[in-house]
C-alpha positions as CSV (number, residue, x, y, z in Angstrom):
1,M,41.7,-54.3,7.0
2,D,44.0,-54.8,4.0
3,V,44.4,-53.7,0.5
4,R,42.6,-56.8,-1.0
5,Q,39.5,-55.9,1.0
6,L,39.5,-52.3,-0.2
7,A,40.1,-53.4,-3.8
8,A,37.2,-55.8,-3.5
9,I,34.6,-53.3,-2.3
10,V,35.7,-50.8,-4.9
11,A,35.4,-53.4,-7.7
12,V,31.9,-54.2,-6.5
13,A,31.0,-50.5,-6.6
14,D,32.5,-50.1,-10.1
15,H,31.1,-53.3,-11.7
16,G,27.8,-53.8,-9.9
17,T,28.0,-57.4,-9.0
18,F,30.3,-59.7,-7.1
19,S,30.8,-61.9,-10.2
20,A,31.7,-58.9,-12.4
21,A,34.0,-57.6,-9.7
22,A,35.8,-61.0,-9.5
23,R,36.3,-61.0,-13.3
24,A,37.8,-57.5,-13.1
25,L,40.2,-58.6,-10.3
26,Y,41.1,-61.8,-12.1
27,T,39.9,-63.9,-9.2
28,V,36.8,-66.0,-8.2
29,Q,33.6,-64.7,-6.8
30,S,34.1,-66.4,-3.4
31,N,37.3,-64.4,-2.8
32,V,35.5,-61.1,-3.5
33,S,32.6,-62.1,-1.3
34,G,35.0,-63.1,1.5
35,H,37.0,-59.9,1.4
36,V,33.9,-57.8,1.5
37,A,32.3,-59.8,4.3
38,K,35.5,-59.6,6.4
39,L,35.6,-55.8,5.9
40,E,31.9,-55.6,7.0
41,R,32.7,-57.6,10.1
42,E,35.7,-55.3,11.0
43,L,33.6,-52.2,10.5
44,G,30.5,-53.5,12.0
45,A,28.2,-52.4,9.2
46,P,26.8,-53.8,6.0
47,L,28.5,-52.3,2.9
48,V,26.6,-54.0,0.1
49,D,22.9,-54.7,-0.2
50,R,23.0,-58.4,-1.2
51,S,19.5,-58.2,-2.8
52,N,20.5,-55.8,-5.6
53,G,24.2,-55.4,-5.3
54,T,24.1,-51.7,-4.5
55,L,26.2,-50.0,-1.9
56,T,24.7,-49.1,1.5
57,E,25.2,-45.6,2.8
58,E,28.1,-47.0,4.8
59,G,29.4,-48.7,1.7
60,V,29.4,-45.4,-0.2
61,R,31.5,-43.8,2.5
62,V,34.0,-46.7,2.6
63,V,34.4,-46.7,-1.2
64,E,35.1,-43.0,-1.3
65,R,38.0,-43.4,1.1
66,A,39.1,-46.8,-0.3
67,R,39.6,-45.2,-3.8
68,R,41.9,-42.6,-2.3
69,V,43.9,-45.2,-0.3
70,L,44.3,-47.4,-3.4
71,Q,45.4,-44.5,-5.5
72,E,48.0,-43.5,-2.9
73,I,49.4,-47.0,-2.9
74,D,49.7,-47.0,-6.7
75,D,51.4,-43.6,-6.5
76,I,54.0,-44.8,-3.9
77,A,55.5,-47.2,-6.4
78,A,55.3,-44.6,-9.2
79,D,56.9,-41.9,-7.1
80,I,59.8,-44.2,-6.0
81,A,60.4,-45.2,-9.6
82,S,60.5,-41.5,-10.5
83,L,63.3,-40.6,-8.1
84,D,65.7,-41.3,-10.9
85,D,64.1,-38.4,-12.8
86,D,62.4,-40.8,-15.2
87,V,58.8,-40.0,-14.1
88,S,56.3,-42.8,-14.5
89,G,52.8,-43.7,-13.6
90,D,49.2,-43.0,-14.5
91,A,47.8,-39.4,-14.5
92,R,44.0,-39.4,-14.6
93,I,42.9,-36.0,-15.8
94,G,39.4,-34.6,-16.3
95,V,39.0,-31.8,-18.9
96,I,36.1,-29.7,-20.1
97,G,35.2,-30.4,-23.7
98,T,35.8,-27.0,-25.4
99,T,39.3,-26.8,-23.9
100,A,40.1,-30.4,-24.7
101,R,39.4,-29.8,-28.4
102,W,42.5,-27.6,-28.8
103,M,44.6,-28.5,-25.8
104,M,44.7,-32.3,-25.7
105,P,46.5,-32.9,-29.0
106,Q,49.3,-30.5,-27.8
107,L,49.3,-31.8,-24.2
108,L,49.4,-35.5,-25.0
109,G,52.1,-35.1,-27.6
110,A,54.3,-33.1,-25.2
111,V,53.8,-35.5,-22.3
112,A,54.7,-38.4,-24.6
113,E,57.9,-36.6,-25.7
114,R,59.1,-35.4,-22.3
115,H,57.8,-38.2,-20.0
116,P,57.3,-41.4,-22.1
117,R,56.6,-43.5,-19.0
118,V,53.7,-41.3,-17.9
119,H,50.4,-42.7,-18.9
120,P,47.6,-40.0,-19.2
121,I,44.1,-41.2,-18.8
122,V,41.8,-38.4,-20.0
123,S,38.1,-38.0,-19.1
124,E,36.0,-35.4,-20.9
125,G,33.0,-33.8,-19.1
126,S,31.5,-30.6,-17.7
127,T,32.9,-28.9,-14.6
128,T,29.9,-30.1,-12.6
129,T,30.5,-33.7,-13.5
130,I,34.4,-33.6,-13.3
131,V,34.8,-32.0,-9.9
132,P,33.2,-34.8,-7.9
133,G,35.7,-37.2,-9.6
134,V,38.6,-35.1,-8.3
135,L,37.2,-35.0,-4.8
136,S,36.5,-38.7,-4.7
137,G,40.0,-39.6,-6.0
138,Q,38.8,-41.1,-9.3
139,L,40.6,-38.3,-11.0
140,N,44.1,-37.0,-10.0
141,A,43.3,-33.5,-11.3
142,A,41.1,-31.6,-13.8
143,I,41.0,-28.7,-16.2
144,I,37.8,-26.9,-15.3
145,H,36.3,-23.4,-15.4
146,L,35.6,-21.2,-12.4
147,P,33.9,-20.3,-10.2
148,I,34.7,-23.3,-7.9
149,D,34.7,-22.8,-4.2
150,D,35.7,-25.9,-2.4
151,P,38.2,-25.9,0.5
152,E,39.4,-29.4,-0.5
153,L,40.7,-28.2,-3.9
154,V,43.8,-26.3,-4.9
155,V,42.8,-24.3,-7.9
156,E,45.4,-22.6,-10.2
157,P,44.0,-20.3,-13.0
158,L,45.4,-21.1,-16.4
159,F,43.9,-18.5,-18.8
160,A,40.8,-16.4,-19.4
161,E,38.5,-16.7,-22.3
162,D,35.9,-14.4,-23.9
163,L,32.3,-15.4,-23.9
164,L,30.1,-14.6,-26.9
165,L,26.7,-15.2,-28.3
166,L,26.5,-17.7,-31.1
167,A,23.5,-17.4,-33.4
168,P,22.9,-19.7,-36.4
169,A,21.9,-18.3,-39.8
170,G,18.2,-17.6,-40.0
171,H,18.0,-16.8,-36.3
172,P,16.5,-13.3,-35.5
173,L,19.8,-12.3,-34.0
174,A,21.9,-13.5,-36.9
175,G,23.9,-10.7,-38.6
176,R,24.4,-8.7,-35.5
177,D,28.1,-7.9,-34.5
178,E,27.3,-6.6,-31.0
179,M,24.4,-6.3,-28.7
180,S,23.9,-5.6,-25.0
181,L,22.6,-8.0,-22.3
182,T,19.5,-5.9,-21.9
183,E,18.6,-6.7,-25.5
184,L,18.7,-10.4,-24.6
185,E,16.1,-10.2,-21.8
186,D,13.2,-11.6,-23.8
187,T,15.3,-13.8,-26.1
188,P,15.1,-17.6,-25.6
189,L,18.7,-18.9,-25.2
190,L,20.4,-22.3,-24.9
191,L,22.0,-22.0,-21.4
192,P,23.9,-24.2,-18.9
193,P,21.6,-25.5,-16.1
194,K,21.2,-23.5,-12.9
195,G,23.9,-24.3,-10.5
196,A,26.5,-25.0,-13.2
197,A,29.7,-22.8,-12.9
198,L,29.1,-21.1,-16.3
199,R,25.4,-20.4,-15.5
200,R,26.4,-18.8,-12.3
201,V,28.8,-16.5,-14.2
202,L,26.1,-15.6,-16.7
203,D,23.3,-15.0,-14.1
204,R,25.6,-12.8,-12.1
205,A,26.4,-10.7,-15.2
206,A,22.8,-10.5,-16.2
207,G,21.8,-9.6,-12.6
208,S,24.2,-6.7,-12.6
209,V,22.2,-5.0,-15.3
210,D,18.8,-6.2,-13.9
211,V,18.3,-8.7,-16.6
212,T,16.9,-12.3,-16.2
213,L,18.1,-14.7,-18.9
214,R,15.4,-16.8,-20.5
215,A,16.3,-20.5,-21.1
216,Q,15.0,-22.1,-24.2
217,A,16.7,-25.3,-22.9
218,E,19.3,-26.0,-20.3
219,I,22.3,-28.1,-21.4
220,D,25.0,-29.4,-19.1
221,G,28.1,-29.4,-21.4
222,V,29.4,-26.5,-23.4
223,R,30.3,-28.6,-26.4
224,L,26.8,-29.9,-26.6
225,L,25.5,-26.4,-26.1
226,A,27.5,-25.2,-29.1
227,S,26.6,-28.2,-31.2
228,L,22.9,-27.5,-30.7
229,A,23.5,-23.9,-31.8
230,F,25.5,-25.2,-34.9
231,D,22.5,-27.4,-35.7
232,G,20.2,-24.4,-35.7
233,Y,18.3,-25.2,-32.6
234,G,18.9,-21.8,-31.0
235,A,21.3,-19.1,-29.9
236,A,23.8,-19.9,-27.2
237,I,26.3,-18.1,-25.0
238,V,29.5,-20.0,-25.3
239,P,33.3,-19.6,-24.8
240,A,35.1,-18.3,-27.8
241,T,37.0,-21.6,-28.4
242,A,33.6,-23.3,-28.8
243,A,32.9,-21.2,-31.8
244,P,36.0,-21.1,-34.0
245,R,36.2,-18.5,-36.7
246,Q,35.8,-21.1,-39.4
247,V,32.0,-20.9,-38.7
248,D,31.9,-17.2,-39.8
249,G,29.3,-16.7,-42.5
250,R,27.1,-19.6,-41.4
251,F,26.9,-18.3,-37.9
252,S,27.1,-15.0,-36.2
253,R,29.7,-14.5,-33.4
254,I,28.1,-11.7,-31.5
255,T,30.0,-9.6,-28.9
256,V,28.1,-8.8,-25.7
257,P,30.3,-6.3,-23.8
258,E,28.7,-7.0,-20.4
259,L,29.7,-10.6,-20.5
260,P,32.7,-11.5,-18.4
261,R,35.6,-13.7,-19.4
262,R,35.5,-17.3,-18.3
263,V,38.5,-18.4,-16.3
264,V,39.8,-21.9,-17.0
265,A,41.8,-23.5,-14.1
266,F,43.8,-26.6,-13.1
267,A,42.3,-28.2,-9.9
268,R,43.5,-31.0,-7.7
269,R,42.8,-32.2,-4.2
270,R,44.6,-30.3,-1.4
271,R,45.5,-33.6,0.2
272,P,47.2,-35.9,-0.4
273,A,50.1,-34.3,-2.4
274,P,49.9,-35.0,-6.2
275,S,51.8,-37.9,-7.6
276,A,55.0,-37.3,-9.6
277,A,53.1,-38.2,-12.8
278,T,50.3,-35.7,-12.1
279,T,52.9,-33.0,-11.3
280,A,54.7,-33.7,-14.5
281,V,51.5,-33.4,-16.5
282,A,50.7,-30.1,-14.8
283,E,54.2,-28.7,-15.7
284,V,53.8,-29.7,-19.3
285,L,50.3,-28.2,-19.3
286,A,51.7,-24.8,-18.3
287,D,54.2,-24.9,-21.1
288,V,51.6,-25.9,-23.7
289,I,49.3,-23.0,-22.7
290,A,52.2,-20.6,-22.8
291,S,53.2,-21.8,-26.3
292,H,49.8,-22.3,-27.9
293,G,47.1,-20.5,-25.8
294,A,47.4,-17.1,-27.4
295,D,46.8,-18.7,-30.8
296,Q,43.2,-19.7,-29.8
297,P,40.5,-17.1,-30.5
298,G,39.4,-15.2,-27.5
299,V,42.0,-16.7,-25.1
300,H,44.0,-14.3,-22.9
301,L,47.1,-15.3,-20.9
302,G,48.7,-13.7,-17.9
303,S,47.4,-13.1,-14.4
304,E,46.1,-9.6,-15.3
305,T,43.4,-11.3,-17.5
306,F,41.9,-13.3,-14.7
307,P,39.5,-10.7,-13.3
308,L,36.2,-11.9,-14.9
309,Q,35.1,-8.6,-16.4
310,R,35.9,-8.3,-20.1
311,S,38.4,-5.5,-20.8
312,S,37.2,-2.6,-22.9
């Protein structure tokens, strides 16, 4: 088993066919086929269904580990190059959309200034779509929101953020400044899907006052959730940074005291250790939040803010 075989099977998984994988690897199809076939013989199992190009169950397992191995190999060279204090290498970071909106311009600028040889590769998504990328090794780390309970992840809270109800003009709730969760029991709301981290937070809060939230539609992605509310489709419970104060007048930002704060965190795999580039980005991220986080509406810094219940 060698690196070329692992790179070949990962390329087939990423590009769908042997010919496309060969183009991505700047080689010929026969080389890719040969590497995959040799790997299959060594492992004693088929890894690719030749009839449709999809991975077998064994192939999926091999690709998951192969990604990690290939990433570790890339990181070796970057870490050695970084021993002279000039950190270099790729840092593949996932980030939830509402946080990306205000954080990424500051973070990317600071990384470029402090570590010009670090190359950030940023993927936006929801927590439910980003976390698997971290676990598989496709992402080095991610900025997500809690709760996340996975023993393979190291999770470091960054800040807490108020949740509020966003109602467009013309909605029955528009014009309210504050309301209770019990008043929302029969109100159709735009909500994250069941199982999503934010939905678990909301359902737990509602359950504490014997309320069941009613979903008008379930949307996986807070930015899309807020966009639909902005377009007048319905009212949505969103983080404060998803509803900047510039919308005041056209929309109502309604305080719901029973809603907890959302905790945003930095997550990475427990093993292997993060690369020098990933560590550098994490350090810059902490500085960016310390410098700019408090300027964002509804964002609270400091470990005392991390308990989820909103302070009175």
